[in-house]
C-alpha positions in Angstrom: 25.1 0.8 -4.8 21.8 1.1 -3.0 19.4 -1.2 -4.8 15.8 -0.2 -5.7 13.1 -1.8 -3.6 9.4 -1.5 -4.2 6.9 -2.3 -1.5 3.2 -1.5 -1.1 2.4 1.1 1.4 0.4 -0.3 4.3 -2.6 1.0 6.2 -1.6 1.7 9.8 -3.2 0.8 13.1 -2.4 2.3 16.5 0.8 1.0 18.1 0.8 -1.8 15.5 3.5 -1.7 12.8 5.2 1.6 12.5 4.2 1.9 8.9 3.1 5.0 7.0 -0.6 5.8 6.8 -1.7 6.6 3.3 -5.2 7.2 2.0 -5.5 5.6 -0.6 -2.4 3.3 -0.4 0.3 4.4 -2.8 3.5 2.5 -3.7 6.8 4.1 -2.8 10.4 3.4 -3.8 13.7 3.6 -1.9 15.6 6.3 -3.9 19.1 5.6 -5.2 22.0 7.9 -5.8 21.7 7.4 -9.5 18.1 8.7 -9.4 19.4 12.0 -8.0 17.2 11.1 -5.1 17.5 11.3 -1.4 20.7 9.3 -1.0 24.2 10.3 -1.6 26.0 7.1 -0.6 26.2 4.7 2.2 27.7 4.0 5.6 29.3 0.6 6.1 27.2 -1.6 8.3 26.3 -5.3 8.6 24.5 -7.1 7.1 23.5 -4.1 4.9 25.1 -0.7 4.4 23.1 2.2 5.8 21.9 4.6 3.1 23.3 8.1 3.7 20.7 10.9 3.3 21.4 14.1 1.4 20.8 16.5 4.3 20.5 19.4 1.9 17.0 18.1 1.1 15.9 18.5 4.7 15.1 21.4 7.0 18.4 22.1 8.9 16.6 22.0 12.2 16.1 18.2 11.9 19.8 17.6 11.7 21.4 15.7 14.6 23.0 18.3 17.0 23.8 19.0 20.6 21.5 21.6 22.1 20.8 23.2 25.5 18.3 21.2 27.5 16.4 22.3 30.7 14.0 19.5 31.2 13.8 17.6 34.5 14.7 14.2 33.0 17.9 12.4 34.0 20.9 12.1 31.7 20.5 8.9 29.6 16.7 9.4 29.2 15.1 9.7 25.8 12.4 12.4 25.4 10.2 12.4 22.3 8.3 15.6 21.7 5.5 14.7 19.3 4.6 18.3 18.6 8.1 19.4 17.9 9.0 16.2 15.9 12.1 16.0 17.9 13.8 13.3 20.0 16.2 14.3 22.8 18.8 12.1 24.4 19.4 13.9 27.7 23.1 14.5 28.5 24.9 15.8 31.6 25.4 19.5 32.3 22.1 20.8 30.7 22.7 19.3 27.3 20.9 16.9 25.0 21.6 15.3 21.6 18.6 16.2 19.4 17.4 14.3 16.4 14.6 15.1 14.0 11.9 12.4 13.8 8.6 11.5 12.1 5.7 10.7 14.3 2.3 9.1 14.3 -0.6 10.6 12.4 -3.2 12.3 14.4 -5.4 9.7 16.0 -2.6 7.1 15.8 0.0 8.6 18.0 0.8 7.6 21.6 2.2 9.2 24.7 3.5 7.9 28.0 6.5 6.6 29.9 8.2 3.4 28.8 11.6 1.7 28.9 13.8 0.2 26.2 12.8 -3.4 26.5 15.2 -4.7 23.8 17.1 -3.5 20.8 17.3 -4.9 17.3 19.9 -4.5 14.5 18.2 -4.7 11.0 15.2 -6.2 12.6 12.5 -8.3 10.8 8.9 -7.1 10.8 5.6 -8.7 11.2 2.1 -7.1 11.3 -0.1 -7.5 14.3 -3.4 -9.2 14.2 -5.1 -5.8 14.2 -3.2 -4.8 11.1 -4.1 -8.0 9.3 -7.7 -7.6 10.2 -7.6 -4.1 8.7 -5.7 -5.1 5.6 -5.7 -8.8 4.9 -3.3 -8.4 2.0 -0.3 -7.6 4.3 2.6 -10.0 4.3 2.7 -12.1 7.3 6.4 -11.4 7.8 9.1 -9.3 6.2 12.8 -10.1 6.6 15.4 -7.4 7.4 16.5 -5.2 4.5 16.4 -1.7 3.0 12.7 -2.0 2.3 11.8 -3.1 5.8 9.6 -0.6 7.6 11.8 -0.8 10.8 15.0 0.2 8.9 18.4 -0.4 10.3 17.7 -0.4 14.0 14.8 -0.5 16.4 14.3 0.2 20.1 11.3 -1.8 21.4 9.4 0.1 24.2 8.0 -1.8 27.1 5.8 -0.9 30.0 5.6 -3.1 33.1 7.6 -5.8 31.3 5.1 -6.0 28.4 5.7 -4.9 24.8 3.7 -1.7 24.0 4.1 -2.5 20.2 5.6 1.1 20.0 9.0 1.4 18.6 11.7 4.0 17.8 13.1 2.8 14.5 14.7 3.7 11.2 12.9 4.5 8.0 13.3 4.1 4.3 11.3 7.3 3.8 13.6 10.1 4.8 11.2 12.7 3.4 8.9 11.8 6.3 11.1 13.2 9.0 9.4 16.2 10.5 6.0 14.9 9.4 3.1 13.2 11.1 2.5 10.2 8.9 3.1 6.8 10.6 0.9 4.5 12.5 2.1 5.6 16.0 5.8 4.8 16.1 8.7 7.2 16.1 10.8 7.1 12.9 14.3 8.4 12.5 16.8 8.5 9.6 18.7 5.2 9.6 22.0 6.9 10.2 20.5 8.6 13.2 18.8 5.6 14.8 22.1 3.7 14.4 23.8 6.5 16.4 21.1 6.5 19.0 21.2 2.7 19.3 24.9 2.8 20.3 24.3 5.5 22.9 21.2 4.0 24.6 21.2 0.8 26.8 18.4 -1.6 27.3 16.4 -0.3 30.3 16.7 3.4 29.4 13.6 5.4 30.2 11.7 6.9 27.3 9.2 9.8 27.7 6.8 10.5 24.8 5.2 13.9 25.1 2.2 15.4 23.4 0.9 18.8 24.2 3.7 19.2 26.7 2.7 16.1 28.7 3.7 12.5 28.8 1.3 11.4 31.5 -1.9 9.9 29.9 
């Protein structure tokens, strides 16, 4: 049974913490199957089971699927299209696995070329100094769990060996997929980011495009 967790929504900062941006902040809850909410069960995982989203509540275009892909990126590359709210994992023979994503709110999003510097399973989360300066009431640290903003998996994006503070990660807000709501990071359904995690090695190239370009 997926337990109910209540956490305060946090104000975002660019590339900071991958949390939703709300004005004014509003609390949110992780829905449970007994609520008739967004979840219809769970997928076995460790140390927590992954909540399974009722896809009937989502636009079908955001479902994970294999599609034709004609871009120039090499197989194994990740391409995030901010405008489309889609993430593509490029495959051989002109194909890609496409996932629906949520992206950064206007003014908070990022574009560029990075690499997967490391990967995390049910990662913990800590706000940056910038976020704490904006909102001193933020917790200094949040352990892994169903209420953690990074969800079940995270891919940490680096440039020139340095952490960009930009992540591709799971979310406990499935209704935000296809929306522009977070503080800059790319959010996926937990079941989708777990699938991506298994397919992508550390070192994979990530292109984040906005207005058709990933070059800043």
